[in-house]
C-alpha positions as CSV (number, residue, x, y, z in Angstrom):
1,X,6.4,-47.6,-16.4
2,X,7.7,-44.8,-14.4
3,X,10.9,-46.2,-15.3
4,X,10.1,-45.8,-19.0
5,X,8.9,-42.4,-18.4
6,X,11.7,-41.1,-16.7
7,X,13.9,-42.3,-19.1
8,X,12.2,-40.1,-21.9
9,X,12.4,-36.8,-19.9
10,X,15.7,-37.4,-19.4
11,X,16.7,-38.0,-22.6
12,X,14.7,-34.9,-23.5
13,X,16.5,-32.9,-21.4
14,X,19.5,-30.5,-22.1
15,X,21.4,-29.1,-19.5
16,X,23.4,-26.6,-19.3
17,X,22.1,-23.5,-21.1
18,X,21.3,-21.8,-18.1
19,X,24.5,-21.1,-16.8
20,X,25.5,-18.0,-18.0
21,X,21.9,-16.1,-16.1
22,X,22.0,-14.3,-13.5
23,X,19.9,-15.2,-10.6
24,X,18.0,-13.5,-8.4
25,X,16.6,-14.9,-5.2
26,X,13.6,-13.4,-3.8
27,X,12.4,-14.5,-0.1
28,X,8.8,-13.4,0.5
29,X,10.1,-11.9,3.7
30,X,12.3,-9.6,1.7
31,X,9.4,-8.7,-0.3
32,X,7.7,-7.3,2.4
33,X,10.3,-5.0,3.7
34,X,11.1,-3.8,0.0
35,X,7.4,-2.9,-0.7
36,X,7.1,-0.8,2.7
37,X,10.6,0.5,2.1
38,X,9.9,1.7,-1.8
39,X,6.1,2.2,-1.7
40,X,6.0,5.8,-2.8
41,X,2.0,5.8,-2.0
42,X,3.2,4.4,1.8
43,X,6.0,7.4,2.0
44,X,3.4,9.8,0.8
45,X,0.7,8.9,3.7
46,X,3.1,8.9,6.4
47,X,4.3,12.7,5.0
48,X,0.5,13.6,5.4
49,X,0.8,12.1,8.9
50,X,3.8,14.5,9.7
51,X,2.0,17.5,8.4
52,X,-0.9,16.4,10.4
53,X,0.9,16.8,13.5
54,X,2.6,19.6,13.0
55,X,-0.7,21.3,12.4
56,X,-1.8,19.8,16.1
57,X,1.5,21.4,17.4
58,X,0.7,24.8,15.9
59,X,-2.6,24.9,17.1
60,X,-2.0,24.3,20.6
61,X,0.5,27.8,20.5
62,X,-3.2,29.6,20.9
63,X,-3.7,28.3,24.3
64,X,-0.1,29.8,25.6
65,X,1.0,33.6,25.7
66,X,2.2,35.0,22.5
67,X,5.5,37.2,23.1
68,X,6.1,39.1,20.0
69,X,8.2,42.5,19.0
70,X,6.3,45.6,18.2
71,X,7.6,48.7,16.5
72,X,5.6,51.1,15.0
73,X,6.9,54.9,13.5
74,X,4.7,57.7,12.3
75,X,4.9,61.1,10.8
76,X,3.2,64.1,11.4
77,X,2.9,67.0,9.0
78,X,1.4,69.4,11.7
79,X,2.0,69.5,15.8
80,X,-0.4,71.0,17.9
81,X,0.8,73.7,19.6
82,X,-0.7,75.7,23.0
83,X,-0.1,79.2,23.3
84,X,0.7,79.7,27.1
85,X,-0.7,82.7,28.3
86,X,2.0,84.6,29.4
87,X,3.0,87.8,27.5
88,X,6.2,87.3,25.3
89,X,5.7,83.5,25.2
90,X,6.0,81.5,22.3
91,X,3.8,78.5,21.6
92,X,4.5,75.0,23.0
93,X,4.5,72.6,20.5
94,X,2.3,69.4,22.3
95,X,5.0,66.5,20.3
96,X,6.7,66.3,17.5
97,X,6.7,65.4,13.7
98,X,8.3,61.8,14.2
99,X,7.0,59.9,16.7
100,X,8.1,56.1,17.7
101,X,7.3,53.0,19.7
102,X,9.5,49.6,20.0
103,X,9.4,47.3,22.4
104,X,8.0,43.3,23.3
105,X,4.4,43.0,23.7
106,X,2.1,39.7,25.3
107,X,-0.8,38.9,24.2
108,X,-3.2,36.1,25.8
109,X,-7.2,34.7,24.7
110,X,-7.7,34.6,28.6
111,X,-11.0,33.0,28.2
112,X,-12.9,31.9,24.5
113,X,-15.2,29.1,25.8
114,X,-12.8,26.7,24.8
115,X,-12.4,27.8,21.3
116,X,-9.0,27.7,21.0
117,X,-8.8,23.9,23.2
118,X,-11.8,22.2,20.7
119,X,-9.9,23.6,17.8
120,X,-6.4,21.9,19.1
121,X,-8.0,18.6,19.9
122,X,-9.7,18.4,17.0
123,X,-6.1,19.0,14.7
124,X,-4.9,16.2,17.4
125,X,-7.7,14.0,16.7
126,X,-7.1,14.3,13.0
127,X,-3.5,13.5,13.4
128,X,-4.4,9.9,14.9
129,X,-6.3,9.8,12.5
130,X,-3.6,10.7,9.5
131,X,-1.6,7.5,12.1
132,X,-4.6,5.1,11.3
133,X,-4.7,5.6,8.0
134,X,-0.9,5.1,7.7
135,X,-0.8,2.1,9.3
136,X,-3.9,0.7,6.9
137,X,-1.6,1.9,3.7
138,X,1.2,-0.4,5.2
139,X,-1.2,-3.3,5.3
140,X,-2.4,-2.7,1.7
141,X,1.1,-2.2,0.5
142,X,1.8,-5.6,1.9
143,X,-1.2,-7.4,0.8
144,X,0.1,-6.0,-3.2
145,X,3.5,-7.3,-2.3
146,X,2.1,-10.5,-1.2
147,X,-0.4,-10.5,-3.8
148,X,2.7,-9.5,-6.8
149,X,4.6,-12.7,-5.4
150,X,2.1,-14.9,-4.9
151,X,1.3,-14.3,-8.6
152,X,5.1,-14.9,-10.0
153,X,5.0,-18.2,-7.5
154,X,2.3,-19.5,-10.1
155,X,3.8,-18.3,-13.2
156,X,6.9,-19.9,-11.7
157,X,4.9,-23.4,-11.0
158,X,3.3,-23.1,-14.3
159,X,6.1,-22.5,-16.4
160,X,8.0,-25.9,-14.3
161,X,4.7,-27.8,-15.2
162,X,4.8,-26.9,-18.9
163,X,8.8,-27.2,-19.3
164,X,8.2,-31.5,-17.7
165,X,5.0,-31.6,-20.9
166,X,7.1,-30.2,-23.0
167,X,10.5,-32.3,-22.4
168,X,7.7,-35.1,-22.3
169,X,6.0,-34.4,-26.0
170,X,9.6,-34.2,-27.2
171,X,10.7,-37.4,-25.9
172,X,7.0,-39.1,-27.0
173,X,7.7,-37.2,-30.5
174,X,11.5,-38.6,-30.7
175,X,10.1,-42.3,-29.6
176,X,7.7,-42.2,-32.4
177,X,9.5,-41.1,-35.0
178,X,12.2,-44.3,-34.3
179,X,9.1,-46.7,-34.1
180,X,8.1,-44.8,-37.5
181,X,11.1,-45.3,-38.9
182,X,11.1,-48.7,-37.5
183,X,7.8,-49.9,-39.0
184,X,6.0,-50.3,-35.8
185,X,4.1,-46.8,-35.7
186,X,2.3,-44.7,-38.3
187,X,2.3,-41.1,-39.9
188,X,-0.9,-40.1,-38.3
189,X,0.7,-40.6,-34.8
190,X,4.0,-39.0,-35.9
191,X,2.1,-35.9,-37.0
192,X,0.1,-36.0,-33.9
193,X,3.1,-36.4,-31.4
194,X,4.5,-33.7,-33.1
195,X,1.2,-31.2,-33.4
196,X,1.4,-31.7,-29.1
197,X,5.0,-30.9,-29.2
198,X,4.3,-27.4,-31.1
199,X,1.4,-26.7,-28.3
200,X,3.4,-27.4,-25.8
201,X,6.5,-25.2,-27.1
202,X,4.0,-22.1,-27.7
203,X,2.7,-22.5,-23.8
204,X,6.2,-22.5,-22.6
205,X,6.9,-19.5,-24.3
206,X,3.4,-17.7,-23.4
207,X,4.5,-19.3,-19.7
208,X,7.5,-17.6,-19.8
209,X,6.1,-14.2,-21.3
210,X,3.4,-14.2,-18.2
211,X,5.8,-15.4,-16.0
212,X,7.9,-11.7,-17.2
213,X,5.0,-9.4,-17.0
214,X,4.2,-11.2,-13.5
215,X,8.0,-10.1,-12.2
216,X,7.7,-6.5,-13.6
217,X,4.5,-6.2,-11.5
218,X,6.4,-7.5,-8.5
219,X,10.0,-5.1,-9.3
220,X,7.6,-2.4,-9.6
221,X,6.3,-3.0,-6.1
222,X,9.7,-3.9,-4.3
223,X,12.2,-2.5,-6.7
224,X,13.8,-5.4,-7.5
225,X,15.4,-6.5,-11.1
226,X,16.8,-3.0,-11.3
227,X,19.8,-3.4,-14.4
228,X,18.1,-6.6,-15.0
229,X,16.9,-8.2,-18.0
230,X,13.8,-9.9,-16.6
231,X,12.3,-10.5,-20.6
232,X,12.6,-14.5,-20.6
233,X,13.2,-15.5,-17.2
234,X,13.3,-18.9,-16.0
235,X,12.6,-21.0,-12.5
236,X,16.0,-21.9,-11.2
237,X,14.7,-25.9,-10.8
238,X,14.6,-25.5,-14.5
239,X,17.6,-24.4,-15.2
240,X,19.6,-27.0,-15.5
241,X,17.4,-29.0,-17.9
242,X,15.7,-27.1,-20.6
243,X,13.5,-28.2,-23.1
244,X,15.1,-29.0,-26.6
245,X,15.2,-25.6,-28.6
246,X,13.9,-23.4,-25.5
247,X,15.6,-19.7,-25.6
248,X,18.6,-19.2,-23.5
249,X,16.8,-17.7,-20.1
250,X,17.9,-14.1,-19.6
251,X,17.3,-14.3,-15.8
252,X,17.2,-16.9,-13.0
253,X,14.2,-16.8,-10.6
254,X,14.0,-18.0,-6.9
255,X,11.2,-17.6,-5.0
256,X,10.2,-19.7,-1.4
257,X,8.2,-22.6,-1.9
258,X,4.4,-22.2,-1.6
259,X,4.6,-24.1,1.4
260,X,6.5,-21.8,3.2
261,X,4.8,-18.9,2.2
262,X,2.0,-20.8,3.3
263,X,3.1,-21.7,6.7
264,X,4.3,-18.3,7.2
265,X,0.7,-16.7,7.5
266,X,-1.3,-19.7,8.4
267,X,-1.7,-18.4,11.8
268,X,-3.9,-15.4,10.4
269,X,-6.7,-17.5,9.7
270,X,-7.5,-18.0,13.6
271,X,-6.9,-14.3,14.5
272,X,-10.4,-13.5,13.4
273,X,-11.8,-10.1,12.0
274,X,-10.1,-6.9,13.8
275,X,-12.4,-4.7,15.4
276,X,-9.5,-1.9,15.6
277,X,-8.5,-1.9,12.2
278,X,-6.7,1.2,11.0
279,X,-9.3,1.9,8.6
280,X,-11.9,1.9,11.0
281,X,-9.8,3.9,13.8
282,X,-9.2,6.5,10.6
283,X,-13.1,6.8,10.7
284,X,-13.5,7.4,14.1
285,X,-10.6,9.8,14.3
286,X,-12.4,11.7,11.6
287,X,-15.7,11.6,13.3
288,X,-14.1,13.5,16.6
289,X,-12.2,15.6,14.7
290,X,-15.2,17.3,13.1
291,X,-17.0,17.3,16.4
292,X,-14.7,19.1,18.4
293,X,-14.2,21.5,15.4
294,X,-17.9,22.1,14.9
295,X,-17.9,22.7,19.1
296,X,-15.2,25.5,18.7
297,X,-17.0,27.2,16.3
298,X,-20.1,27.0,18.6
299,X,-17.8,28.6,20.8
300,X,-16.9,31.2,18.9
301,X,-20.5,33.2,18.9
302,X,-19.3,34.0,23.0
303,X,-18.0,36.8,24.1
304,X,-13.8,36.5,23.8
305,X,-11.3,38.3,26.9
306,X,-7.8,39.2,25.7
307,X,-5.7,39.9,28.4
308,X,-2.5,42.2,26.7
309,X,1.0,44.0,27.9
310,X,3.8,46.3,26.4
311,X,6.7,47.4,27.5
312,X,8.0,49.9,24.9
313,X,10.7,52.7,24.2
314,X,8.4,55.8,22.8
315,X,9.3,59.0,21.9
316,X,7.9,62.2,21.8
317,X,7.4,62.5,25.6
318,X,4.1,64.4,25.5
319,X,5.2,68.0,24.8
320,X,8.7,67.1,26.4
321,X,11.1,65.6,23.0
322,X,12.7,62.6,24.8
323,X,12.5,59.1,25.0
324,X,10.6,57.3,27.6
325,X,9.7,53.9,29.1
326,X,6.3,52.9,28.7
327,X,4.7,49.7,29.9
328,X,1.0,49.2,29.5
329,X,-1.5,46.1,30.5
330,X,-4.5,45.8,28.8
331,X,-7.8,43.4,29.1
332,X,-10.1,43.6,26.3
333,X,-13.3,41.5,25.7
334,X,-15.1,41.3,22.1
335,X,-18.3,39.1,20.8
336,X,-19.2,38.9,17.3
337,X,-22.8,40.4,16.9
338,X,-23.2,39.8,13.1
339,X,-21.7,37.5,11.2
340,X,-23.9,36.4,8.3
341,X,-24.6,33.1,10.3
342,X,-20.7,32.2,9.5
343,X,-20.0,30.3,12.6
344,X,-23.3,28.7,12.8
345,X,-22.7,27.4,9.4
346,X,-19.3,26.0,9.9
347,X,-20.5,24.3,13.0
348,X,-23.2,22.7,10.9
349,X,-21.2,21.6,8.7
350,X,-18.4,20.1,11.4
351,X,-21.4,18.4,12.7
352,X,-22.4,16.9,9.3
353,X,-18.7,15.8,8.8
354,X,-18.8,14.1,11.8
355,X,-22.2,12.2,11.3
356,X,-20.8,11.2,8.0
357,X,-17.6,9.8,9.5
358,X,-19.4,7.6,12.1
359,X,-21.8,6.0,9.2
360,X,-18.6,4.9,6.8
361,X,-17.0,3.7,10.1
362,X,-20.1,1.6,10.6
363,X,-20.4,0.8,7.1
364,X,-16.5,-0.2,7.1
365,X,-16.8,-2.4,9.6
366,X,-19.6,-4.4,8.0
367,X,-17.8,-4.4,4.9
368,X,-14.8,-6.0,6.8
369,X,-16.5,-9.0,8.3
370,X,-18.6,-9.2,5.0
371,X,-15.1,-9.6,3.6
372,X,-13.5,-11.6,6.2
373,X,-16.4,-14.1,5.9
374,X,-15.9,-14.2,2.0
375,X,-12.2,-14.8,2.6
376,X,-12.9,-17.3,5.1
377,X,-15.6,-19.6,3.1
378,X,-13.4,-19.0,-0.1
379,X,-10.6,-20.7,1.8
380,X,-12.2,-23.8,3.7
381,X,-13.0,-24.2,0.6
382,X,-9.9,-24.2,-1.4
383,X,-8.1,-26.6,1.3
384,X,-10.9,-29.2,0.6
385,X,-10.4,-28.9,-3.0
386,X,-6.1,-29.3,-2.3
387,X,-7.3,-33.1,-0.6
388,X,-9.2,-33.7,-4.0
389,X,-6.1,-32.4,-6.3
390,X,-3.8,-34.6,-4.7
391,X,-5.5,-37.4,-5.7
392,X,-6.6,-35.7,-8.8
393,X,-2.7,-35.5,-9.9
394,X,-1.5,-38.7,-8.3
395,X,-4.2,-40.9,-10.8
396,X,-3.9,-38.7,-13.9
397,X,-0.2,-39.2,-13.5
398,X,-0.6,-42.6,-13.5
399,X,-2.9,-42.8,-15.8
400,X,-0.7,-41.0,-18.4
401,X,1.9,-43.5,-17.9
402,X,0.0,-46.4,-18.4
403,X,-1.9,-45.3,-21.6
404,X,1.3,-44.4,-23.3
405,X,2.3,-47.8,-22.2
406,X,-0.5,-49.2,-23.8
407,X,0.2,-47.4,-27.2
408,X,3.4,-48.7,-27.3
409,X,1.9,-52.1,-27.2
410,X,-1.1,-51.3,-29.8
411,X,-3.8,-51.3,-27.4
412,X,-4.5,-47.8,-27.2
413,X,-4.1,-45.2,-30.0
414,X,-2.2,-41.8,-29.6
415,X,-5.3,-39.5,-29.1
416,X,-5.6,-41.7,-26.0
417,X,-2.4,-40.5,-25.2
418,X,-2.9,-36.6,-25.9
419,X,-6.3,-36.8,-23.4
420,X,-4.3,-38.4,-20.7
421,X,-1.1,-36.1,-20.9
422,X,-3.7,-33.3,-21.5
423,X,-5.6,-34.6,-18.3
424,X,-2.6,-35.2,-16.6
425,X,-1.3,-31.7,-17.3
426,X,-4.3,-29.8,-16.4
427,X,-4.4,-32.1,-13.2
428,X,-1.3,-30.1,-12.0
429,X,-1.8,-26.8,-13.0
430,X,-5.4,-26.4,-11.0
431,X,-3.5,-28.3,-8.5
432,X,-1.0,-25.2,-8.1
433,X,-3.5,-22.6,-9.0
434,X,-5.4,-23.8,-6.1
435,X,-2.3,-24.1,-3.7
436,X,-1.9,-19.9,-4.8
437,X,-5.4,-19.3,-4.6
438,X,-4.9,-20.5,-0.7
439,X,-1.9,-18.2,-0.5
440,X,-4.3,-15.2,-2.1
441,X,-7.0,-15.6,0.9
442,X,-4.5,-16.1,3.7
443,X,-2.9,-12.9,2.4
444,X,-6.6,-11.0,2.3
445,X,-7.2,-12.5,5.8
446,X,-3.9,-10.8,6.9
447,X,-4.6,-7.8,6.2
448,X,-7.9,-7.5,7.9
449,X,-7.4,-9.9,11.0
450,X,-5.9,-8.8,14.5
451,X,-2.1,-7.8,14.5
């Protein structure tokens, strides 16, 4: 029976039609690497992180003295004069129409109740939050790439199974046609066999389109496929034995086997949910940033002392019309008396935002635990189904062969053959889909687990 089924498949194979199609090998590890390198969304988060670091460094400059060059000039139309009490003496001008001063100056906020320091620390915590946000985005990019990769694996496996069953349907149709010519089969059986073959051809063609769609999603995430025609792809395992009448492939695809992908992700299920998940760290950083900003606004309502020093070249020197060097040192104190509640309102805003971020962090931790438990439950369920699927595939395949042998012997109808063939195909597709769903759950756990 097995030998007869193998012979039918060999007769239905058409070798050599894919020889001219370009081939593309895509390992999972390379897909992950490319996804991280080409993700515009991930790059935008990285740039935001760099901008936040620059803002923190800029804010730190308020903690140290500021040195600058000051220059001023003034023209006045009238200059005061002093009349001397000496007969015959002309009045003495107390200055000149043109006045200027130029020189380096230093200013430093000596004491401001920690307002500048808290502002700097607030910006620093925001930069840390952006760093954690980048790590979260990196995990999401990996998850998206893995999901797209596994979808292509599912499409490839489905296409391969449909190709095998199309070849089987074609071989059975040819076998029945010969039987009809010999007078041992009926026209009804021939039509039923032909209809089944047409149904498999339609499914095979649709499967190639589904594979093309999955490939375009993967190409979009990884940058693969530039300049390649992915409209009619084909699995590398099928290229040398195309079903009869199948269109030549535009692209040959080879991915990692499903079991290899599963082995690469197998350890994540043992790690447990990550209490320091980057999403949690990002929200915690935001809460600290808002708290420090609020404290900084509160400090602005208290007195501030500013030390200043300057050395300059000034003109004129009072009544003497010449340049002179001037050194000045000053200490100024200021305190807002009435500002319409601006600082108080901004402090209240910071407290509210900090409290909101803390609540979002609490909810994120609950959601992370929920998602971990759901994926773990699904994974355990799918692994149990895998054992059932193995027996289901083996028995359904054996049944299909036995029913066809029984039909050849005249003890079964071709309708029973069709039913057995469909059952065997469904069993294999379900098994492959379950295997890929295991990969999906492992990828989800990987995005939530300790790393």
